[in-house]
N, C-alpha and C positions, 0 to 999 in steps of 0.2 A: 710333403715329403722330407724336407729339412726338418721341421719339428720331429720325425717318425725318427730320422739319419741322426739328431740329439739325440735323441735317447736314446738311443739303443748303443750308443758313442758310452752315453754318462754309465748307463747298464752292463757297459763290457770292459771296459779299462777297468774301474776299481779291484775288479774281481783278480784280472790279469799283474794287476802291479801288486797288489795284497800276496800272491802265491807265489812271483819270482824273490820278491822281497821276505820271504818264508822260507826260502830253500837253503841259506847262511842257515838260518835259525835252526832248521830241522835237521839235526847234525845225524850222520850215522857215526854208532857207537865207537868209541874208539880202541883200538889194540889193546889186549892184556895182555900180563902174562896167563898159563895157563890152568896156575892154581885158583878159586874160585872162594865166599864163604859159603857157610852152609846153604843150604836155598831146598824149602821145599816148592816142589813141583805140581799144582793140584789143577786139575781137573775136570769137570763135570757131565759126563758121560748119556747120554739117552739116546740112543740105537744106530750107535758109531760104530757099529761091526768097520765098515767096510774105511777107516782110518782111524781108531784108535793106536791099533797095533804097531802103524806104524811114526804115531805119534810119539807113542812111551819109549817104543827105543832111539829115535833120533834122540830124545833128552838122556837117557843112560848110556851115549857118543862121548859129553860133554864127562870127557874123564876132567877130574884135578882138584876137584871141594868133594864133599861129601855131599850127596842129592837122597831125598826121596820124591817117589815118584810113587803119588794117591790118587788113586779116579777113583772116583764117586759114579758107581754105576744107577741110574735116578729110572729105576724100573723102568727098564729096559725089553720092548718084546723080541731081539735078537740075541745073537753071538758077544753081544761086545763085554757082559764077565766073563765069556769063557774066554775070550780075547786074553784078557788083564790079567785074567789068571793062570794064565798058561805060563805068561812069562815071568810073573809073582814067584809059580815054584821052582823056575830059577833063578832069578835075582833078587835075595834080601831085600833092594829095596825099593821092592815097588810093592805097593799093597792094595787094595782093593776094598772099600768099604761099599754098603746098600744103603741106597734110600726107596723113599715107599713112597710118591712122590709132593708134592709142597702142601700143606698147611693153607685152607682160606688164607687170602690175602699177602700169600705171597705168590712169585714165577718159580718157576720151573729151577730157572739156571742160577738164580739170585738164592733163591734155599741151598743147593747143593755146597754153588761156593761156600755160602757163610759154614756148611755142617763140614765141608773138608778145611778149612780154618781152625777150627776145633782138632781138628785129627793131625796139623798140623805140630812138629817137632823140632823147625828149625827159624831163626830169626827173620829171613830172607822169604817170603815169598814169589812166586810167579806163577799167577792164572791164563791158562795156557785153554783156550776151546780144545776140543780131540784136534781139532780137520787139521789145527798147526803141529807143522815139521823143526825144530830147527836142529841147525848148521853148528857142530860141535863146539863152536870157540862163543853160543849163543852166549852160553849163562853166565861163564865168566867177563864177558865184555859186558853183557847189564846188572855186573855183581861191582865193579867197574864204574861207572856209566853212576846209581848211584851213590858211591860213596864219593863219587866230582860231585855232584851237583847237589847230593844230600838231600835232598827231594823225601816224599815220605810217598811217594805214587807215582809210575811214569810208567808212558803206553808208547806205546808204535802201532807204526801199524805192518803183514809183514808184505813181506812178496806178494799180491794175489794173483793166483795162475786159473787160468783164463781155458774156456774150452768152446763153448755155443755161443753165437752169435749174437744170444741176450748178455751174457755174461761179461762179451766182451765190450757191448756196447754203457754199460751199469756201472758194473763193477769197479770199475778206475776212476769213479767216482764219486767212490770218496775223501778219493784223496788231495780231487779237485774240489770238492765241496767246503773238506775239514782247513786246505792249509788256503781259498782262497775264497775265505771269507772269516778266519778267525787268525789275529796278528797275533804271531808266535811271539813277537817280541813283549808285547802289551802285555798277554798273559804269565809273563813271566815278571810285570812291573808291578802285577795287581794280585790283591787276593779276592779279587770281586767270582765268585760261586760262577758268573754268564759266561765269562771269558775262560774259559777251561774249555775242554777234551782232551778222549780218547779214544782206542780204536777194541773194543771187546771182546778183539779175540787173543789180545796181550794185555794182559798188564803185571808188573813187580811193585812192588809192596811190601813193606815192614812190617811187621810183625807188629810194636809198638803203637803206629800212626793208627794202622789200620783198626786193632778195636778200638783206641782213642776216637777215629769217625765213626764207627758205626759196625763197617766195614760194609757187608752185601747188606748185613738185617736192615741200616741208614735208607735200604737203595729196593725194602723187599717186593714192594708194588710192580715196580721199576719192570718195563718191558725194552730195557736199554740203559745195560749196564757204564755204554762207552763215553756215553754226557750225562747218565744220575752221578761213577762209580766218584768220577773228580769234584764234581759240585759238592760233594758232601762233605771229602777229601779237603775241600777252601771251604764248608761250612764248618768247619770244625775247627780251623785255625794252621789248616797243615799246607804246607804247599806240595802240586804236584808239576809235571811235565811232558815233554812228548821228544822221544827219541826216532829214527829211518831203521824202521827195521827192518829193509830189502832186504840187505846181503847176511842176514843171522834167523831168519823166519820164511817160511812157503805158507800161504793158506790155497785149499781150492774150496768156498765156499758153500758154492750151491755147483750144483751140473746142471741141469737142467735150464729155459722157460721159467716152467711153473715156479721150481722153486726160489728165482732169482724173486721172482713179482713179489712173491707170498715168504721172503723171506726181508723183504725190506717196505713189505707193507705192516708186519707183526707191528716194528717197533717206530715206525713215522708216526704212530702222532706226539712220543713225545722229544720226536725231533720238529724236523720238515710241514710234519705233518698240523704242528701244533694251533690253536682255532687262531693266537694272536701270530703266528707264522707264515699261515698256510698262503693267503691274501696276498703278500706283499714279495714275501718269496719269489711266490709265482711268475711275480709279474717283473721281476729282477731277471729270474733263469730266464724270462719268456725274450722276455725282452732283449736279454745279453749274449745267451746266448743259442736263442732258438730265430729269433726275427736280424741276426743282421744276416746273415744264406740264404731267408725264406725272401729278402732283398735283392741278396745278387744275384737271383734266380730270374726277378724281377727286370734286373738293370740287362740279365743279358740278353734278355726277349724286348727289351726298350720301351717294356708294359709298366703305367700308365704312359712315359715318351718321353723319346729321348734322355738321358741323364747328361749333367752338365760336369766338365770334369771335376769343379770343385763337389761334389755331391759322388762320383766317384770312389776320391779320394780318400774320405771324409770314407764310405763304407768299407770300404778295404782297410783302414781304419779295423774298423771295429770288425771286422770278420779275424783278421788276424790275432787283436786283445781275443778275440774269441778262443779262439782254435789255439794258442799258444803254449796254457797249461796244459791243453791234451799232448802236444807235441813233445814237451818236454817231460811229460809225464810216460812217454817212453819210452823214451833215453833217465832217465835218472830210475826212476822205480819201472822201470823190464816191462812198462804197458803193451799191448795191443797196440800195433797201427791201424786196424781195421776200425776197430771201436774206438779211436780219434780223431778218425780221416772220418766217421759216422758220426761226430759228436754235438748233430747241435737232436739228430735222432734220439740218441739215449736220451738228452735232457730233457727232449719232450713225454720218452717214456716214463722218467727221475718226475717230472709233471703232475698224469698220470696216476703212477703209484701213487706218489700224495695225497693225492684226491678220493682216489679208490679208498686207502683210508681211511681217510676226514670221512668219505658220507658213510661206512662204514660203522662207523663211531658213532656219526649222529642218526641214527640207524639203531643201533644199538649191537647189534652183529657183532659177532665177538672175536677177538685175533687169535687165529689158528696157526700150533707147528707143532710138528715131533707128536698128536695126536693129542694134545691138548689143544683146549680153546681156556682164551681168559677175555675176563667182561670187558665190553666196552665202556665200563667205569674209573670210576674216583682208584678206585680197590682191583689190582689186577689177580680176581681169584680165580683161581682153575675151577675149569667146568669139566662136568664128567662126560668122557665122547667115548661113544663105541672100536676100542680098536678092531 
């Protein structure tokens, strides 16, 4: 029992320490004058009729600088294009372009973003997912951050709006994984591509740096731009950074358990479910974030024997370390308290999703998202699927 407790402590404490240390480095965006440099806001959209109108209107509410909003309708079979077209008819800052789906060797989102960049007229690009809503001061604050930091690419995690239990259990783990396992201070001190990360929901890029790095064309096969795009910039000798977007943007990624499961599984193979990471990360997550709570249940029932005071103290430290980042996230990032209280359940589900994704890749099953399948191979080639 003692060795198991020591393992729990060894795996629970480091992520908590890194997470707390990152809170100062993961800064909120600075306040800024209302005026801002010219910005091209670029939105890839496929079957986003329920969200795209709110997203575009929120961008247009950012008064104070030249804005253009360019939406690429990626061969949607819903009313996405009609919603954008109606807004463009009354506001000439909005443009709609049409896509016909990605060619072989391209992920749909990366192709759409690359085409959008070709259409952009301004020197500051803001890539947004179609379900991201900006606050009225978001563009000015992001523009000031880019000026002060001098980086070529920056990213932030919007406040994650969650409804269903599955969303509350799993979506807040985006913050936990990024801030618990990546030192932002180390990221800023080195140009190593492996020490970089971002959130695919929100990227800000300088035109010159974007094209120098190859932009989304450099990661054309990827299903996970949040990891791959910052690494492409670093590989080109450019700098990237992170900021806290909690108070400038909101996003509801998914709306039910099925969307959460398949949405997280589609890009897991390039993150925690990659062949080199899935075993060690599963051990780290289960031993550090799940096992302490299982042992607490055992201790409460005095199984398999009464626990000593030293063992109970060590177990308390392990449980507190596992819980601390999630409880901090409830306040700092406005996350679900219920999801935080059920943290070990969420982590266990996250590990299950990683193994589900890994098994599908081994079996040659395609990842599926929004009516498209992507071959489980080194090339993310789109497969034809019935609509």
